[in-house]
Backbone as CSV, one residue per row, in Angstrom:
resi,resn,N_x,N_y,N_z,CA_x,CA_y,CA_z,C_x,C_y,C_z
1,UNK,7.202,-7.329,-25.292,6.048,-7.553,-24.432,6.508,-8.281,-23.175
2,UNK,5.973,-7.903,-22.019,6.394,-8.521,-20.767,5.689,-9.847,-20.548
3,UNK,6.289,-10.673,-19.708,5.707,-11.987,-19.452,4.525,-11.869,-18.506
4,UNK,3.689,-12.894,-18.516,2.497,-12.912,-17.682,2.812,-13.712,-16.428
5,UNK,3.287,-13.030,-15.390,3.672,-13.668,-14.146,2.504,-13.651,-13.167
6,UNK,2.678,-14.361,-12.049,1.658,-14.368,-11.004,1.421,-12.946,-10.499
7,UNK,2.494,-12.191,-10.261,2.349,-10.812,-9.784,1.593,-9.971,-10.800
8,UNK,1.928,-10.133,-12.063,1.246,-9.379,-13.114,-0.242,-9.742,-13.147
9,UNK,-0.558,-11.025,-12.955,-1.948,-11.460,-12.936,-2.702,-10.821,-11.773
10,UNK,-2.087,-10.809,-10.580,-2.745,-10.230,-9.412,-3.024,-8.751,-9.628
11,UNK,-2.033,-8.041,-10.120,-2.235,-6.615,-10.366,-3.285,-6.413,-11.450
12,UNK,-3.188,-7.189,-12.530,-4.130,-7.039,-13.640,-5.557,-7.328,-13.194
13,UNK,-5.740,-8.366,-12.389,-7.095,-8.712,-11.967,-7.636,-7.706,-10.965
14,UNK,-6.763,-7.082,-10.193,-7.212,-6.127,-9.195,-7.383,-4.722,-9.719
15,UNK,-6.552,-4.326,-10.666,-6.571,-2.937,-11.105,-6.852,-2.750,-12.593
16,UNK,-6.978,-3.819,-13.319,-7.244,-3.697,-14.739,-6.051,-3.159,-15.500
17,UNK,-6.317,-2.544,-16.630,-5.254,-2.079,-17.529,-4.328,-1.068,-16.862
18,UNK,-4.877,-0.201,-16.041,-4.034,0.786,-15.357,-3.030,0.101,-14.444
19,UNK,-3.453,-0.964,-13.784,-2.543,-1.718,-12.920,-1.436,-2.382,-13.700
20,UNK,-1.757,-2.889,-14.872,-0.739,-3.525,-15.710,0.286,-2.495,-16.165
21,UNK,-0.177,-1.319,-16.537,0.739,-0.256,-16.963,1.658,0.129,-15.809
22,UNK,1.093,0.292,-14.604,1.902,0.627,-13.437,2.919,-0.467,-13.154
23,UNK,2.474,-1.711,-13.183,3.384,-2.827,-12.932,4.494,-2.867,-13.968
24,UNK,4.149,-2.736,-15.228,5.163,-2.756,-16.287,6.192,-1.651,-16.095
25,UNK,5.712,-0.449,-15.751,6.615,0.682,-15.551,7.529,0.445,-14.346
26,UNK,6.945,-0.061,-13.272,7.713,-0.315,-12.062,8.764,-1.394,-12.298
27,UNK,8.369,-2.493,-12.914,9.293,-3.600,-13.166,10.396,-3.176,-14.128
28,UNK,10.041,-2.442,-15.161,11.044,-2.002,-16.135,12.083,-1.095,-15.476
29,UNK,11.632,-0.183,-14.643,12.571,0.727,-13.986,13.406,-0.009,-12.938
30,UNK,12.796,-0.941,-12.236,13.513,-1.656,-11.180,14.586,-2.573,-11.752
31,UNK,14.425,-2.981,-13.003,15.418,-3.872,-13.617,16.804,-3.246,-13.620
32,UNK,16.868,-1.921,-13.644,18.170,-1.246,-13.629,18.373,-0.410,-12.360
33,UNK,17.580,-0.706,-11.328,17.658,0.073,-10.092,18.925,-0.234,-9.319
34,UNK,19.384,0.757,-8.591,20.553,0.525,-7.740,20.108,-0.113,-6.422
35,UNK,21.078,-0.530,-5.621,20.795,-1.256,-4.381,19.943,-0.429,-3.412
36,UNK,20.185,0.876,-3.362,19.408,1.734,-2.466,17.942,1.779,-2.845
37,UNK,17.668,1.857,-4.145,16.276,1.857,-4.592,15.604,0.525,-4.285
38,UNK,16.328,-0.574,-4.475,15.756,-1.889,-4.153,15.485,-2.007,-2.653
39,UNK,16.363,-1.436,-1.842,16.148,-1.447,-0.395,14.892,-0.650,-0.034
40,UNK,14.693,0.472,-0.683,13.495,1.279,-0.440,12.242,0.532,-0.878
41,UNK,12.306,-0.156,-2.022,11.170,-0.966,-2.466,10.874,-2.072,-1.456
42,UNK,11.917,-2.679,-0.897,11.710,-3.727,0.105,11.067,-3.165,1.373
43,UNK,11.430,-1.955,1.757,10.786,-1.329,2.916,9.297,-1.120,2.631
44,UNK,8.975,-0.763,1.401,7.573,-0.591,1.018,6.832,-1.932,1.054
45,UNK,7.524,-3.008,0.697,6.919,-4.346,0.776,6.513,-4.649,2.215
46,UNK,7.389,-4.349,3.170,7.073,-4.572,4.586,5.823,-3.800,4.990
47,UNK,5.727,-2.583,4.520,4.597,-1.728,4.839,3.299,-2.262,4.229
48,UNK,3.364,-2.695,2.982,2.159,-3.236,2.336,1.701,-4.525,3.024
49,UNK,2.651,-5.361,3.438,2.273,-6.587,4.170,1.572,-6.240,5.482
50,UNK,2.042,-5.199,6.151,1.410,-4.773,7.400,-0.017,-4.290,7.149
51,UNK,-0.214,-3.573,6.048,-1.563,-3.125,5.704,-2.496,-4.294,5.432
52,UNK,-2.019,-5.278,4.699,-2.822,-6.471,4.413,-3.187,-7.175,5.716
53,UNK,-2.196,-7.352,6.586,-2.439,-8.015,7.870,-3.456,-7.238,8.704
54,UNK,-3.333,-5.930,8.731,-4.267,-5.116,9.510,-5.706,-5.319,9.029
55,UNK,-5.908,-5.341,7.717,-7.262,-5.533,7.195,-7.742,-6.966,7.387
56,UNK,-6.850,-7.933,7.277,-7.228,-9.323,7.570,-7.667,-9.447,9.025
57,UNK,-6.885,-8.874,9.927,-7.204,-8.934,11.353,-8.511,-8.210,11.660
58,UNK,-8.719,-7.071,11.034,-9.960,-6.322,11.255,-11.168,-7.131,10.785
59,UNK,-11.051,-7.753,9.626,-12.159,-8.560,9.103,-12.445,-9.752,10.007
60,UNK,-11.407,-10.304,10.599,-11.565,-11.488,11.452,-12.275,-11.174,12.766
61,UNK,-12.344,-9.909,13.165,-12.983,-9.559,14.439,-14.492,-9.762,14.397
62,UNK,-15.060,-9.763,13.208,-16.516,-9.874,13.025,-17.274,-8.673,13.590
63,UNK,-16.553,-7.563,13.815,-17.166,-6.348,14.353,-17.615,-5.373,13.269
64,UNK,-17.276,-5.661,12.017,-17.538,-4.704,10.950,-18.905,-4.934,10.315
65,UNK,-19.600,-3.843,10.072,-20.853,-3.910,9.326,-20.523,-4.330,7.892
66,UNK,-21.496,-4.835,7.152,-21.211,-5.244,5.778,-20.590,-4.137,4.917
67,UNK,-21.048,-2.917,5.084,-20.519,-1.803,4.291,-19.051,-1.518,4.635
68,UNK,-18.721,-1.509,5.919,-17.343,-1.247,6.335,-16.446,-2.437,5.992
69,UNK,-16.970,-3.650,6.119,-16.199,-4.832,5.728,-15.856,-4.773,4.238
70,UNK,-16.811,-4.375,3.420,-16.547,-4.252,1.978,-15.442,-3.231,1.725
71,UNK,-15.454,-2.126,2.460,-14.417,-1.114,2.321,-13.055,-1.669,2.747
72,UNK,-13.028,-2.387,3.862,-11.773,-2.984,4.342,-11.215,-3.970,3.321
73,UNK,-12.071,-4.769,2.727,-11.612,-5.746,1.741,-11.126,-5.058,0.464
74,UNK,-11.747,-3.950,0.102,-11.289,-3.173,-1.048,-9.896,-2.599,-0.779
75,UNK,-9.703,-2.051,0.401,-8.397,-1.491,0.749,-7.341,-2.590,0.829
76,UNK,-7.725,-3.761,1.353,-6.789,-4.885,1.392,-6.380,-5.263,-0.028
77,UNK,-7.321,-5.266,-0.949,-7.013,-5.581,-2.347,-6.006,-4.590,-2.927
78,UNK,-6.165,-3.311,-2.591,-5.200,-2.309,-3.048,-3.807,-2.631,-2.518
79,UNK,-3.719,-2.976,-1.235,-2.418,-3.309,-0.639,-1.835,-4.577,-1.265
80,UNK,-2.686,-5.534,-1.596,-2.211,-6.748,-2.259,-1.655,-6.423,-3.640
81,UNK,-2.315,-5.528,-4.358,-1.823,-5.128,-5.679,-0.493,-4.391,-5.555
82,UNK,-0.382,-3.509,-4.552,0.894,-2.808,-4.335,1.989,-3.813,-4.002
83,UNK,1.676,-4.770,-3.123,2.659,-5.791,-2.735,3.115,-6.595,-3.947
84,UNK,2.177,-7.004,-4.778,2.529,-7.786,-5.966,3.436,-6.981,-6.898
85,UNK,3.108,-5.729,-7.096,3.915,-4.886,-7.984,5.308,-4.644,-7.400
86,UNK,5.373,-4.350,-6.120,6.667,-4.100,-5.479,7.530,-5.359,-5.465
87,UNK,6.901,-6.495,-5.208,7.627,-7.775,-5.211,8.201,-8.054,-6.594
88,UNK,7.388,-7.861,-7.616,7.855,-8.083,-8.989,8.999,-7.128,-9.324
89,UNK,8.913,-5.907,-8.833,9.963,-4.924,-9.110,11.280,-5.320,-8.451
90,UNK,11.237,-5.740,-7.204,12.465,-6.149,-6.510,13.080,-7.349,-7.225
91,UNK,12.251,-8.299,-7.614,12.751,-9.465,-8.348,13.340,-9.051,-9.689
92,UNK,12.698,-8.121,-10.375,13.186,-7.637,-11.657,14.549,-6.973,-11.516
93,UNK,14.762,-6.327,-10.371,16.040,-5.672,-10.116,17.110,-6.619,-9.605
94,UNK,16.794,-7.906,-9.552,17.764,-8.896,-9.098,17.822,-9.054,-7.591
95,UNK,16.895,-8.439,-6.902,16.872,-8.536,-5.444,15.941,-9.635,-4.968
96,UNK,15.942,-9.837,-3.675,15.055,-10.796,-3.035,14.047,-10.024,-2.207
97,UNK,12.753,-10.186,-2.507,11.739,-9.487,-1.719,11.809,-9.932,-0.256
98,UNK,11.722,-8.974,0.622,11.769,-9.268,2.045,10.524,-10.041,2.476
99,UNK,10.686,-10.972,3.400,9.509,-11.658,3.948,8.940,-10.918,5.169
100,UNK,9.567,-9.818,5.562,9.198,-9.116,6.791,7.887,-8.347,6.645
101,UNK,7.295,-8.073,7.801,6.092,-7.248,7.915,6.436,-6.094,8.851
102,UNK,6.144,-4.886,8.426,6.398,-3.728,9.293,5.623,-3.883,10.594
103,UNK,6.240,-3.489,11.686,5.619,-3.597,12.998,4.622,-2.465,13.183
104,UNK,3.401,-2.828,13.523,2.347,-1.841,13.768,1.767,-2.104,15.149
105,UNK,1.637,-1.055,15.930,1.022,-1.188,17.259,-0.484,-1.373,17.102
106,UNK,-1.007,-2.413,17.711,-2.439,-2.693,17.684,-3.082,-2.233,18.985
107,UNK,-3.998,-1.284,18.911,-4.760,-0.942,20.112,-5.850,-1.998,20.324
108,UNK,-6.584,-1.874,21.394,-7.711,-2.779,21.589,-8.758,-2.466,20.523
109,UNK,-9.198,-3.501,19.830,-10.191,-3.336,18.767,-11.507,-3.949,19.240
110,UNK,-12.302,-3.133,19.936,-13.524,-3.629,20.546,-14.793,-3.186,19.821
111,UNK,-14.637,-2.303,18.840,-15.815,-1.805,18.117,-15.425,-1.464,16.681
112,UNK,-16.436,-1.253,15.874,-16.176,-0.846,14.496,-15.416,0.472,14.447
113,UNK,-15.770,1.424,15.315,-15.051,2.702,15.334,-13.593,2.526,15.724
114,UNK,-13.314,1.610,16.663,-11.919,1.323,17.020,-11.155,0.836,15.792
115,UNK,-11.784,-0.031,15.027,-11.136,-0.591,13.841,-10.941,0.485,12.781
116,UNK,-11.959,1.318,12.569,-11.832,2.404,11.599,-10.705,3.365,11.985
117,UNK,-10.621,3.704,13.263,-9.563,4.609,13.719,-8.187,3.959,13.561
118,UNK,-8.088,2.677,13.888,-6.829,1.954,13.717,-6.438,1.919,12.241
119,UNK,-7.387,1.579,11.374,-7.105,1.516,9.927,-6.680,2.887,9.409
120,UNK,-7.335,3.939,9.877,-6.955,5.289,9.455,-5.510,5.584,9.857
121,UNK,-5.136,5.183,11.069,-3.755,5.372,11.515,-2.766,4.587,10.669
122,UNK,-3.119,3.363,10.308,-2.255,2.540,9.440,-2.077,3.218,8.090
123,UNK,-3.162,3.710,7.521,-3.097,4.371,6.216,-2.331,5.693,6.284
124,UNK,-2.489,6.429,7.387,-1.714,7.664,7.560,-0.223,7.351,7.614
125,UNK,0.124,6.283,8.326,1.531,5.861,8.410,2.045,5.486,7.019
126,UNK,1.243,4.749,6.266,1.649,4.362,4.912,1.853,5.602,4.047
127,UNK,0.900,6.523,4.082,1.004,7.737,3.265,2.244,8.542,3.635
128,UNK,2.466,8.742,4.931,3.619,9.550,5.335,4.933,8.844,5.030
129,UNK,4.927,7.512,5.098,6.149,6.770,4.768,6.454,6.879,3.285
130,UNK,5.454,6.690,2.433,5.696,6.847,0.994,6.177,8.258,0.690
131,UNK,5.563,9.245,1.331,5.991,10.625,1.123,7.456,10.808,1.503
132,UNK,7.855,10.189,2.603,9.226,10.376,3.082,10.275,9.676,2.228
133,UNK,9.893,8.596,1.518,10.896,7.868,0.727,10.996,8.351,-0.716
134,UNK,10.034,9.100,-1.179,10.070,9.553,-2.570,11.388,10.267,-2.901
135,UNK,11.876,11.172,-2.050,13.149,11.832,-2.376,14.361,10.894,-2.350
136,UNK,14.234,9.739,-1.694,15.354,8.799,-1.579,15.633,8.033,-2.873
137,UNK,14.632,7.935,-3.737,14.826,7.177,-4.972,15.788,7.908,-5.892
138,UNK,16.792,7.198,-6.336,17.691,7.757,-7.348,16.990,7.788,-8.698
139,UNK,16.185,6.770,-8.959,15.429,6.688,-10.210,14.133,7.467,-10.023
140,UNK,13.969,8.549,-10.737,12.809,9.423,-10.579,11.511,8.744,-11.008
141,UNK,11.583,7.798,-11.942,10.358,7.094,-12.327,9.886,6.170,-11.202
142,UNK,10.821,5.576,-10.468,10.425,4.793,-9.291,9.808,5.713,-8.245
143,UNK,10.337,6.907,-8.116,9.742,7.886,-7.206,8.311,8.204,-7.629
144,UNK,8.077,8.280,-8.933,6.727,8.531,-9.439,5.769,7.399,-9.124
145,UNK,6.261,6.178,-9.191,5.416,5.033,-8.839,5.084,5.089,-7.348
146,UNK,6.066,5.408,-6.516,5.813,5.542,-5.080,4.782,6.647,-4.833
147,UNK,4.854,7.728,-5.583,3.888,8.818,-5.451,2.490,8.352,-5.850
148,UNK,2.410,7.476,-6.850,1.132,6.914,-7.264,0.509,6.099,-6.128
149,UNK,1.335,5.315,-5.452,0.843,4.535,-4.311,0.466,5.470,-3.171
150,UNK,1.262,6.509,-2.942,0.947,7.512,-1.920,-0.457,8.070,-2.140
151,UNK,-0.797,8.341,-3.399,-2.126,8.863,-3.709,-3.234,7.924,-3.265
152,UNK,-3.039,6.641,-3.473,-4.042,5.647,-3.061,-4.157,5.617,-1.539
153,UNK,-3.013,5.668,-0.865,-3.039,5.638,0.602,-3.785,6.854,1.158
154,UNK,-3.611,8.016,0.547,-4.319,9.206,1.035,-5.819,9.117,0.751
155,UNK,-6.186,8.464,-0.340,-7.620,8.219,-0.587,-8.180,7.346,0.521
156,UNK,-7.432,6.310,0.901,-7.874,5.449,1.999,-8.075,6.275,3.271
157,UNK,-7.114,7.146,3.574,-7.219,7.991,4.773,-8.495,8.823,4.700
158,UNK,-8.746,9.437,3.558,-9.928,10.286,3.406,-11.225,9.528,3.594
159,UNK,-11.294,8.345,3.012,-12.525,7.557,3.136,-12.728,7.073,4.571
160,UNK,-11.655,6.702,5.238,-11.771,6.269,6.635,-12.135,7.443,7.535
161,UNK,-11.573,8.607,7.259,-11.918,9.800,8.030,-13.392,10.128,7.867
162,UNK,-13.876,10.008,6.654,-15.290,10.276,6.414,-16.167,9.265,7.153
163,UNK,-15.776,7.989,7.136,-16.534,6.959,7.853,-16.552,7.221,9.351
164,UNK,-15.470,7.805,9.870,-15.386,8.130,11.295,-16.043,9.466,11.640
165,UNK,-16.363,10.253,10.616,-16.907,11.585,10.856,-15.844,12.582,11.255
166,UNK,-14.590,12.308,10.890,-13.468,13.201,11.228,-12.907,13.849,9.972
167,UNK,-13.801,14.384,9.164,-13.398,14.995,7.908,-13.136,16.471,8.145
168,UNK,-12.149,17.089,7.601,-11.212,16.605,6.593,-10.099,15.761,7.232
169,UNK,-9.552,14.828,6.454,-8.536,13.927,7.011,-7.221,14.625,7.331
170,UNK,-6.882,15.652,6.565,-5.648,16.421,6.785,-6.073,17.868,6.992
171,UNK,-6.441,18.231,8.228,-7.033,19.548,8.477,-6.168,20.728,8.055
172,UNK,-4.843,20.539,8.065,-3.985,21.650,7.674,-3.582,21.592,6.207
173,UNK,-4.121,20.594,5.480,-3.876,20.523,4.041,-2.612,19.804,3.630
174,UNK,-1.907,19.160,4.576,-0.654,18.491,4.246,-0.573,17.100,4.864
175,UNK,-0.011,16.153,4.102,0.304,14.833,4.635,1.544,14.988,5.484
176,UNK,1.540,14.402,6.671,2.696,14.517,7.569,3.341,13.188,7.772
């Protein structure tokens, strides 16, 4: 049985039993991961931190309606759960989680629609980045975990596209 760490608690409280299973699988696989896989996990940590920051910044603008604010906070929670799981995995593999945050260009955020469009762009970047790193994993189970996170990011894109009235989110049927 795995230990009850702070990261495990965050994932468990945010995602319930499914989150614990994902965390356990990720940590177990990362324990024997090679340096390249740990580097890829650290790149994902930077990306998740950027997502959290984007939603924190959006919430701080006070431009969001209660419904959109609730959505932003839900998406931030997802990114926090991903960050906790990825951090635990890097530590399990004997690595040091990066303190870095991926650089994201911030446009002027003067309205709720500006924020929704910015968030959609952040989520599209996250989805396409996860898609691009999946083949890089030597450990196929770690690739599967990255694919699981990719799925969540694409859900975020879809919901933001719907909120903006720009549905379908991927008009040609493919994440780019």
